[in-house]
C-alpha positions as CSV (number, residue, x, y, z in Angstrom):
1,Q,-42.4,-71.4,-231.4
2,V,-43.2,-67.9,-232.8
3,Q,-40.9,-64.9,-232.4
4,L,-42.4,-61.4,-232.8
5,V,-40.5,-58.2,-233.3
6,E,-42.4,-54.9,-233.4
7,S,-41.2,-51.9,-235.4
8,R,-40.0,-48.8,-233.7
9,G,-42.9,-46.6,-232.5
10,G,-42.3,-43.0,-232.0
11,L,-43.5,-39.5,-231.1
12,V,-46.4,-38.1,-233.1
13,Q,-48.7,-35.1,-232.6
14,A,-52.3,-35.5,-231.8
15,G,-54.3,-36.0,-235.0
16,G,-51.4,-37.7,-236.7
17,S,-50.9,-41.2,-238.0
18,L,-48.5,-44.0,-237.4
19,R,-48.3,-47.6,-238.6
20,L,-46.8,-50.3,-236.4
21,S,-45.4,-53.4,-237.9
22,C,-44.8,-56.8,-236.3
23,A,-42.4,-59.3,-238.0
24,A,-43.1,-62.9,-237.2
25,S,-40.9,-65.9,-237.5
26,G,-41.5,-69.5,-236.8
27,R,-43.3,-72.3,-238.5
28,T,-46.5,-72.0,-236.6
29,F,-47.2,-68.4,-237.2
30,S,-49.8,-69.2,-239.9
31,S,-51.8,-71.2,-237.4
32,C,-52.0,-68.2,-235.0
33,A,-54.5,-65.5,-234.4
34,V,-52.8,-62.2,-233.7
35,G,-53.5,-59.2,-231.5
36,W,-52.2,-55.8,-230.7
37,F,-52.2,-54.8,-227.0
38,R,-51.1,-51.7,-225.3
39,Q,-50.1,-50.8,-221.7
40,A,-50.0,-47.3,-220.4
41,P,-48.2,-46.5,-217.1
42,G,-50.1,-47.7,-214.1
43,K,-52.7,-49.4,-216.2
44,E,-53.4,-53.0,-217.2
45,R,-52.4,-54.3,-220.6
46,E,-55.4,-54.2,-222.9
47,C,-56.4,-55.5,-226.2
48,V,-56.5,-52.9,-228.9
49,A,-57.3,-55.0,-232.0
50,A,-57.1,-58.7,-233.0
51,I,-57.3,-60.6,-236.3
52,S,-58.1,-64.2,-237.0
53,R,-55.7,-66.8,-238.4
54,S,-57.4,-66.5,-241.8
55,G,-57.4,-62.7,-241.7
56,T,-61.1,-62.7,-242.5
57,A,-62.3,-61.7,-239.0
58,T,-61.1,-58.7,-237.0
59,Y,-61.9,-57.0,-233.7
60,H,-61.3,-53.5,-232.7
61,Q,-61.9,-52.1,-229.2
62,D,-64.5,-49.4,-229.1
63,F,-62.0,-46.7,-228.2
64,V,-60.1,-47.3,-231.5
65,K,-62.9,-48.1,-233.8
66,G,-62.8,-46.0,-236.9
67,R,-59.2,-44.9,-236.1
68,F,-57.1,-48.1,-236.0
69,T,-57.0,-51.0,-238.4
70,I,-55.3,-54.3,-237.9
71,S,-54.2,-56.4,-240.9
72,R,-51.9,-59.3,-241.6
73,D,-49.8,-60.5,-244.6
74,D,-48.9,-64.1,-244.1
75,A,-46.9,-64.2,-247.3
76,K,-44.5,-61.8,-245.5
77,N,-45.2,-63.0,-242.0
78,M,-46.2,-59.5,-241.0
79,V,-48.9,-57.9,-238.9
80,Y,-49.8,-54.2,-239.0
81,L,-51.6,-51.7,-236.9
82,Q,-52.5,-48.6,-238.8
83,M,-53.3,-45.8,-236.3
84,N,-55.0,-42.6,-237.5
85,S,-56.4,-39.6,-235.6
86,L,-54.1,-40.4,-232.7
87,K,-55.0,-38.9,-229.3
88,P,-52.8,-38.3,-226.3
89,E,-54.6,-41.1,-224.5
90,D,-53.3,-43.5,-227.1
91,T,-49.8,-43.1,-225.5
92,A,-48.6,-46.5,-224.4
93,V,-46.3,-49.3,-225.0
94,Y,-47.8,-51.4,-227.8
95,Y,-47.3,-55.1,-228.1
96,C,-47.8,-57.7,-230.8
97,A,-49.0,-61.1,-229.7
98,A,-49.8,-64.4,-231.3
99,A,-52.1,-67.2,-230.1
100,P,-52.3,-70.7,-231.7
101,V,-55.9,-71.4,-232.6
102,D,-57.8,-74.4,-234.1
103,H,-60.4,-72.4,-236.1
104,S,-59.3,-70.1,-238.9
105,A,-62.0,-67.5,-238.2
106,E,-61.4,-67.3,-234.4
107,V,-60.4,-63.9,-233.0
108,V,-58.7,-63.9,-229.6
109,T,-59.1,-60.9,-227.4
110,T,-58.1,-62.3,-224.0
111,R,-54.5,-61.6,-222.9
112,D,-54.0,-64.9,-221.1
113,E,-54.7,-66.8,-224.3
114,Y,-51.7,-65.4,-226.0
115,H,-48.6,-67.5,-225.9
116,Y,-46.2,-65.3,-227.8
117,W,-45.3,-61.7,-227.3
118,G,-43.1,-59.1,-228.8
119,Q,-40.9,-56.8,-226.8
120,G,-43.1,-53.8,-227.1
121,T,-42.7,-50.4,-228.7
122,Q,-43.4,-47.0,-227.3
123,V,-45.9,-44.7,-228.9
124,T,-46.2,-41.2,-227.6
125,V,-48.9,-38.8,-228.8
126,S,-48.3,-35.2,-227.9
127,S,-51.2,-32.7,-227.5
């Protein structure tokens, strides 16, 4: 079992930055790939970024490339999402998720493959 707890999001002006953290607990976290998802009102939950178990491979959706960066620190059981140049359309509830994988370089981007989810944190970007 893996438990995930996201840090508090917040309200930020367009063009600003925010870093989300996700604290993980559980013996199997190191065997998991991790992803950040978001869900805006009336929209499907979508993958924003993902990172492999080893941390050597990452994926960023086109709409956040160059602005968001995912990283992990297994020594601290933490996952981060650095968000820069925020836009009003980035407003959503952000979720951290973990998926057990066999291969250390595997990146998981499909929502249904994730077994463990945090409770979500609201990020609001004002124009």
